[in-house]
C-alpha positions as CSV (number, residue, x, y, z in Angstrom):
1,X,20.1,-29.4,134.3
2,X,17.9,-32.2,135.7
3,X,19.5,-33.3,139.0
4,X,18.0,-37.4,138.6
5,X,20.1,-39.8,137.1
6,X,18.7,-41.3,133.7
7,X,19.3,-45.1,134.3
8,X,21.0,-46.9,131.9
9,X,17.7,-49.3,131.3
10,X,16.1,-45.8,130.2
11,X,18.5,-45.0,127.5
12,X,17.7,-46.0,124.0
13,X,20.5,-47.4,121.7
14,X,22.5,-44.4,120.2
15,X,21.8,-43.8,116.6
16,X,23.4,-40.4,116.1
17,X,26.8,-40.7,114.5
18,X,29.8,-39.8,117.0
19,X,31.8,-36.7,116.5
20,X,34.9,-36.2,118.1
21,X,36.4,-32.7,119.0
22,X,39.2,-31.3,121.0
23,X,39.5,-28.5,124.0
24,X,42.4,-27.4,125.5
25,X,42.8,-25.9,129.1
26,X,40.7,-23.6,131.3
27,X,39.3,-22.1,127.7
28,X,38.3,-25.3,126.6
29,X,36.9,-26.3,130.0
30,X,34.6,-23.3,129.9
31,X,33.4,-24.2,126.5
32,X,31.9,-27.6,127.3
33,X,31.3,-27.1,131.3
34,X,27.4,-26.5,130.4
35,X,27.7,-29.9,128.4
36,X,29.5,-31.6,131.5
37,X,26.9,-30.8,133.6
38,X,24.4,-32.1,131.6
39,X,26.8,-35.1,131.1
40,X,26.8,-35.8,134.6
41,X,23.1,-36.6,134.9
42,X,23.6,-39.6,132.2
43,X,26.0,-41.3,134.7
44,X,24.5,-42.9,137.4
45,X,27.6,-43.1,140.2
46,X,29.7,-39.9,138.9
47,X,33.0,-40.2,141.0
48,X,35.1,-36.9,142.4
49,X,37.3,-37.6,139.3
50,X,34.9,-37.0,136.8
51,X,33.9,-34.0,138.0
52,X,33.5,-30.7,136.6
53,X,34.8,-28.8,139.9
54,X,37.8,-31.3,140.1
55,X,39.4,-30.0,136.8
56,X,38.2,-26.5,137.4
57,X,40.7,-26.3,140.8
58,X,43.3,-28.6,138.8
59,X,43.4,-26.2,136.1
60,X,43.2,-22.9,137.9
61,X,46.5,-24.1,140.3
62,X,48.6,-25.6,137.8
63,X,48.5,-22.4,135.4
64,X,51.9,-23.2,133.7
65,X,50.9,-26.7,132.1
66,X,47.0,-25.9,131.9
67,X,47.4,-25.9,128.2
68,X,49.3,-29.2,128.0
69,X,45.6,-30.4,129.1
70,X,43.4,-31.4,126.6
71,X,39.6,-32.8,126.8
72,X,38.8,-34.8,124.0
73,X,34.8,-34.4,123.8
74,X,32.6,-37.0,122.0
75,X,28.9,-35.7,120.8
76,X,26.1,-37.4,119.3
77,X,24.3,-34.9,117.2
78,X,24.6,-31.5,119.7
79,X,24.7,-33.7,122.7
80,X,27.8,-34.3,125.0
81,X,28.3,-37.8,125.9
82,X,32.1,-38.2,127.1
83,X,34.4,-36.2,128.1
84,X,38.3,-38.2,127.7
85,X,40.6,-36.0,129.7
86,X,44.5,-36.4,128.0
87,X,47.7,-35.1,129.6
88,X,50.6,-34.8,126.8
89,X,53.8,-34.8,126.9
90,X,57.3,-35.8,125.5
91,X,59.0,-38.4,127.1
92,X,62.3,-38.8,125.0
93,X,61.5,-40.2,121.8
94,X,57.8,-40.9,122.4
95,X,54.9,-39.0,122.5
96,X,53.1,-39.9,125.8
97,X,49.3,-39.3,126.7
98,X,47.6,-40.0,130.2
99,X,45.1,-39.5,132.3
100,X,45.7,-36.1,134.9
101,X,46.0,-36.6,138.6
102,X,46.4,-34.3,141.4
103,X,47.9,-35.1,145.0
104,X,44.4,-34.9,146.6
105,X,43.4,-37.9,144.4
106,X,45.7,-40.5,142.7
107,X,42.7,-41.8,140.6
108,X,41.7,-40.6,137.2
109,X,39.0,-41.5,134.6
110,X,37.0,-40.7,131.5
111,X,33.6,-39.7,131.6
112,X,31.3,-41.7,129.5
113,X,27.5,-41.5,129.7
114,X,26.1,-44.8,130.8
115,X,24.1,-45.8,127.8
116,X,27.4,-45.6,125.6
117,X,29.3,-48.7,124.4
118,X,32.7,-47.3,126.0
119,X,34.6,-49.6,124.2
120,X,34.0,-48.5,120.8
121,X,34.0,-45.0,121.9
122,X,37.5,-45.2,123.0
123,X,38.1,-46.8,119.8
124,X,36.5,-44.0,117.8
125,X,38.5,-41.6,119.6
126,X,41.8,-43.0,119.4
127,X,41.5,-43.8,115.8
128,X,40.9,-40.0,115.0
129,X,43.5,-39.0,117.6
130,X,46.5,-41.1,116.1
131,X,45.4,-40.2,112.4
132,X,47.7,-36.9,113.0
133,X,51.1,-36.4,114.4
134,X,49.6,-33.6,116.5
135,X,47.1,-35.4,118.2
136,X,48.6,-39.3,118.3
137,X,50.3,-40.6,120.9
138,X,53.4,-43.7,121.1
139,X,52.4,-44.5,124.8
140,X,49.2,-44.3,126.8
141,X,49.1,-44.6,130.7
142,X,47.2,-44.3,133.4
143,X,49.7,-43.0,136.3
144,X,50.5,-44.9,139.9
145,X,48.0,-46.7,141.1
146,X,45.6,-44.5,139.0
147,X,42.3,-46.6,138.1
148,X,40.1,-49.1,139.9
149,X,39.0,-52.3,137.9
150,X,36.0,-51.0,137.6
151,X,36.9,-47.5,136.3
152,X,35.7,-46.5,132.9
153,X,39.3,-46.2,131.5
154,X,39.7,-49.8,132.4
155,X,36.3,-50.9,130.4
156,X,37.6,-48.8,127.4
157,X,41.2,-50.1,127.6
158,X,39.9,-54.0,128.3
159,X,38.9,-54.6,124.5
160,X,39.6,-57.4,121.9
161,X,40.9,-55.1,119.5
162,X,45.0,-54.8,118.6
163,X,45.3,-52.2,121.2
164,X,48.5,-53.5,123.3
165,X,48.6,-52.9,127.1
166,X,50.2,-54.0,130.1
167,X,48.4,-54.1,133.7
168,X,50.1,-53.7,136.9
169,X,48.1,-54.8,140.3
170,X,48.3,-52.6,143.4
171,X,49.5,-54.4,146.8
172,X,46.8,-52.8,148.0
173,X,43.5,-51.1,147.6
174,X,42.6,-47.9,149.6
175,X,39.0,-48.7,149.6
176,X,36.9,-49.2,152.8
177,X,33.2,-50.6,152.5
178,X,31.0,-48.7,154.8
179,X,29.1,-50.6,157.0
180,X,26.9,-49.6,160.2
181,X,29.3,-48.1,163.0
182,X,28.7,-50.9,165.4
183,X,29.1,-53.7,162.7
184,X,32.2,-51.8,161.5
185,X,33.8,-51.4,165.0
186,X,32.8,-55.5,165.3
187,X,34.5,-56.3,162.2
188,X,38.3,-55.0,163.5
189,X,40.6,-57.1,165.2
190,X,40.3,-56.9,168.8
191,X,43.3,-55.5,169.7
192,X,43.0,-52.8,167.4
193,X,39.0,-52.5,168.7
194,X,40.9,-51.9,172.4
195,X,43.3,-49.5,171.3
196,X,40.6,-47.1,169.9
197,X,39.0,-47.2,173.3
198,X,41.8,-46.4,175.3
199,X,42.8,-43.6,172.8
200,X,39.4,-42.4,173.4
201,X,39.5,-43.1,177.2
202,X,42.9,-41.3,177.2
203,X,42.1,-38.7,175.2
204,X,38.8,-37.6,177.2
205,X,41.2,-37.3,180.4
206,X,42.8,-34.9,178.8
207,X,39.5,-32.5,178.6
208,X,36.4,-32.3,176.8
209,X,37.1,-33.9,173.4
210,X,34.3,-33.4,170.2
211,X,34.3,-34.2,166.7
212,X,33.2,-31.4,164.6
213,X,31.7,-31.1,161.3
214,X,31.8,-28.4,159.2
215,X,29.9,-28.4,155.6
216,X,28.2,-24.9,155.6
217,X,29.8,-23.1,152.0
218,X,30.1,-20.1,154.8
219,X,32.2,-21.8,157.1
220,X,34.6,-24.4,155.3
221,X,37.5,-22.3,154.2
222,X,37.9,-20.8,158.0
223,X,37.8,-24.7,158.4
224,X,40.4,-25.4,155.7
225,X,43.2,-23.0,157.2
226,X,42.9,-25.0,160.5
227,X,43.9,-27.9,159.0
228,X,46.6,-26.0,156.8
229,X,47.9,-24.3,159.9
230,X,47.7,-27.4,162.1
231,X,49.8,-29.6,158.9
232,X,52.5,-27.0,159.1
233,X,53.2,-27.7,162.5
234,X,54.1,-31.2,162.0
235,X,56.8,-33.2,159.9
236,X,55.1,-32.0,156.7
237,X,55.6,-28.4,157.2
238,X,59.7,-28.8,158.5
239,X,62.1,-28.5,155.7
240,X,64.9,-30.1,157.9
241,X,62.8,-32.8,159.6
242,X,61.8,-35.2,156.2
243,X,60.6,-38.5,156.7
244,X,62.5,-41.4,154.4
245,X,61.2,-41.5,151.1
246,X,59.4,-37.7,151.6
247,X,62.3,-35.7,150.5
248,X,60.6,-32.3,150.2
249,X,58.3,-31.0,152.5
250,X,54.8,-31.1,151.2
251,X,52.5,-29.2,153.4
252,X,49.5,-27.6,151.7
253,X,51.0,-23.9,153.6
254,X,54.4,-24.1,152.0
255,X,52.8,-24.1,148.2
256,X,50.9,-21.6,146.8
257,X,49.5,-23.8,144.0
258,X,48.3,-26.5,146.6
259,X,46.8,-23.6,148.5
260,X,44.7,-22.8,145.8
261,X,43.8,-26.5,144.9
262,X,42.5,-27.4,148.0
263,X,40.5,-24.1,148.7
264,X,39.2,-24.0,145.3
265,X,38.0,-28.1,145.8
266,X,36.4,-27.2,149.1
267,X,34.3,-23.5,148.0
268,X,33.4,-25.5,145.0
269,X,32.2,-28.5,146.3
270,X,31.0,-27.2,149.6
271,X,28.5,-25.2,147.6
272,X,27.1,-28.6,146.0
273,X,26.8,-30.0,149.4
274,X,29.6,-32.1,149.2
275,X,32.6,-31.2,151.2
276,X,33.4,-31.7,154.5
277,X,36.1,-31.0,157.0
278,X,35.9,-32.6,160.5
279,X,37.8,-30.9,163.2
280,X,39.0,-33.0,166.4
281,X,39.0,-30.7,169.4
282,X,40.0,-31.0,173.0
283,X,38.6,-28.3,175.1
284,X,38.4,-26.0,171.9
285,X,42.0,-26.4,170.8
286,X,42.4,-28.5,167.3
287,X,44.1,-31.0,167.6
288,X,43.4,-33.1,164.5
289,X,41.6,-32.3,160.9
290,X,40.3,-34.2,158.2
291,X,39.0,-33.0,154.6
292,X,36.8,-35.1,153.1
293,X,34.7,-34.9,150.1
294,X,31.0,-36.6,149.9
295,X,29.3,-37.7,146.5
296,X,27.4,-40.3,145.3
297,X,27.6,-42.5,148.4
298,X,31.5,-42.4,148.4
299,X,33.6,-40.5,150.7
300,X,36.9,-39.6,149.1
301,X,39.5,-38.6,152.0
302,X,42.0,-36.0,150.7
303,X,43.6,-34.7,153.7
304,X,44.5,-35.8,157.1
305,X,46.6,-34.0,159.9
306,X,46.9,-34.1,163.4
307,X,48.8,-32.6,166.6
308,X,51.8,-34.7,166.6
309,X,52.3,-34.2,170.6
310,X,48.9,-36.2,171.0
311,X,50.2,-39.4,168.6
312,X,49.6,-41.3,171.8
313,X,45.6,-40.7,171.5
314,X,45.6,-41.5,167.6
315,X,44.0,-38.8,166.5
316,X,44.2,-39.9,162.5
317,X,42.4,-43.3,163.6
318,X,39.8,-41.7,165.8
319,X,38.9,-39.2,162.8
320,X,38.6,-42.1,160.3
């Protein structure tokens, strides 16, 4: 498919009738994969949670529930113009539909071409879905802190039709606007900035400290293994030393499905030039690791870990 995005002002008003079809699980994703790749060229700022590679990893790692994930796909003629991923489950007496999410990123979203009227498309899809007990739902939810105010799904829901919904604002937003390095540092509180300088100085007193960025597809898996092994040495990898509010050990290396998910995400996005693992090393020993995805001028921090014996050097802050 073409690699340059088609900007909204270049799109003509859709005239072909909208048709909605359902595809289920991994097999369904394979059937719409080529069309979804083409859809990416119609979305100027596609996010990680709208990406085909994310769903491949999600379905492959959670195979037991892959059949529950449905892709409701909108076509105009033969052209795919939207993918609405929905995870449908029973919740007591109610049928609940929600956006799928994974532990790598809590956000989820619909993927709809920029030239489409998102509210009208969602209304058409919802009308068709709710026409049958087999495909309809009683409750639709966006899990947790699952969507930004600018997300496509919010634009779909924020309409003047008779759909009733509630919106809960998060207490915080885990997004940082990236400015030039010196500007970013100057905007930090002076106490925090001084603590960073002190951490850098103390770390360099321990030996030769350096940051190493790994992006090459042939090297990314080895760097991920270092991150996984390092995380197992900390509290996330200890079954008898969990922090309050985290009753179960959550390290990647303790769960087969997590290992599969992160390895697939790393290899898929590295092949596309969008994966990065940052390693903080002192005299060749890794004391910190951070897994990022880079897409459309956005850096998604999926995982970070460090040697807990080096907490005094603030490796997490230094890597960010």
